[in-house]
Structures are given as C-alpha cells and as structure tokens.
C-alpha positions, 0 to 999 in steps of 0.5 A: 703168684695167686694163692687165693682159695675160693669157698667150697661152694665156688669150686675150691680144689685140693690144688688150691689148698695145697698151693696156699699151704706150701707157699706160706710155709716156704715164705715163712721158712725163708724169713727165718733163714731155714732154707738155703738157695737155690730152691726148687719146688716140684709138684707130684703125688705121694708126697705132694711136693719135692723141695730141693734146697742146697742140694738136699731133697725134702718130700712134703705131704700136705693135709688139713685138720678139720672136723668133717661134720663141721665142714659139711654143716658150714656149706648147707643152705641153712648156714647161709642165713645171717642169723645162723650160728654154728657152734663148734663145740657140737663137733668134737674130734672123733665123735660119731658122724651126724646125719644130714637132718642133724646137721641142718638142725644145727645150721638153723640155730641162732645161738650157741647150744653146745657144751663148750669146753671146760678148763684145758679141754680145748687145748687137749682136744686140739692136741688129740686132733693134730696127733690123730691127723699125724698118725693117719698120714704116717701110715701113708708115709710108710705105705707101698708106693709112697716115695721117701726122700732124704728128709720127709716133712708133713704140713698141716693146715689147722682149721680147728680151735687151738685155744691157748696156742702155747699150751696146745703145742706143749700138749702135742709135743709131749704127746708125740712121746716116742713117735720120732723114729726112722718111720716117722716124718722128720718134721711136722709143721702146723699152720694155726692162726698167725703161726706156723709151728715146727715140731721135731724130736723133743721140741717145737718152735713157733714161727710168725707166719710171713704172709707176703700176700696180705693186703 
C-alpha cells in the first residue's frame, strides 16, 4: 500500500503520518517475529488503532515528536531559498514560542547562528523531548473517553536530532524510572533514523527498521 507522506504545504494530513508510522512499525515487528498471525489492524480514535494479533488486542496511539517552532519555520516562504539554513539549535525543546517575525528572520539566514550543543547536551535534550511527549500522551491514555485494551502501546515518530542513539536511549530508559505502572503504556516505540527503538520496563531494544517500501 502507498504510505507516502506529502510535504506540509501540499496537503499532508494526520492520516498520512499515521499510516506511514503504523505500517513501518508492523513491518519491523514482523521481521523480528514479534507478532503472531493472524493479524488484523483497525483504524479508530482514542487510541488511533487497534491491533489484533494471536487473539490479543493491542491499542496503539501514534504521535510525532517535533519542535513546533522549527516545524513552522521550515514551511515559511523564506525557507524555500536554496541558500536558507535553518539552525536546529535555535529551537530547543521547551523554549518560549517565537514570533512570526523571529521565525522569518531565522529562515532568511544563510549560515548557522545558534549555540549548538556541548558534550552530551543533544542526547539529553532528545531524552527530555521524548519523555515529555510520553508524559503528555500518558495523560491522554488515562483520560475519560480513551479506551484501554489488554495491551496499550505508544508509537512516536521522532523528528528531532538524537545524536548518539545508544547514549540517547540509555538516558531515556533511565529517565523513565518509576514510569511503568498499570497507568502507563505497556510499550513505547520510537522511530528514529534507521531504527525503531522499543522501550518497556527497565530495558530498551533497537530494531533495525524494515523499510519494505524503500526504492
């Protein structure tokens, strides 16, 4: 099936993004024999999908981790110039929202002007960003009207700079601490680069992305 995602300015929808994410997750899990047939996937809301696998029902919520001002800056007319260089380090996670004038100024620049990252700052910021995304979605998981299943998963498409992926994931796994409980997601999957990283209580595993759509 077609899982292509058009650019934001060309009609990208939430459905495009969700289809992209869920198909790549399922293709990867099947490669690692982590799903048992027969398999059935149903689109729904709160959560976004229900997966039936070997008589088990799994609710799957999907979201994207992206710095919103960075996303806004990338679609401005100023960013379309071949000389435009949008410095990601000017868009730290949790920073105060920038005005449209500031974003246009940044998108017009032709060289890196931000503070960059020192030492392990990039990995620590990535861990904080993913953890914050998980926290917000866990509130949704436990809100009125959200239907829970036998197992409940969260799938995050990472649109951030993760740096050293092993170090980033170690930071994140340690940062979860006592997160895992009856009120948490049972598993958290993060698609980042060529991996889908699976987090569960006390551990994580890097799964090489099975991109059957490549080429």
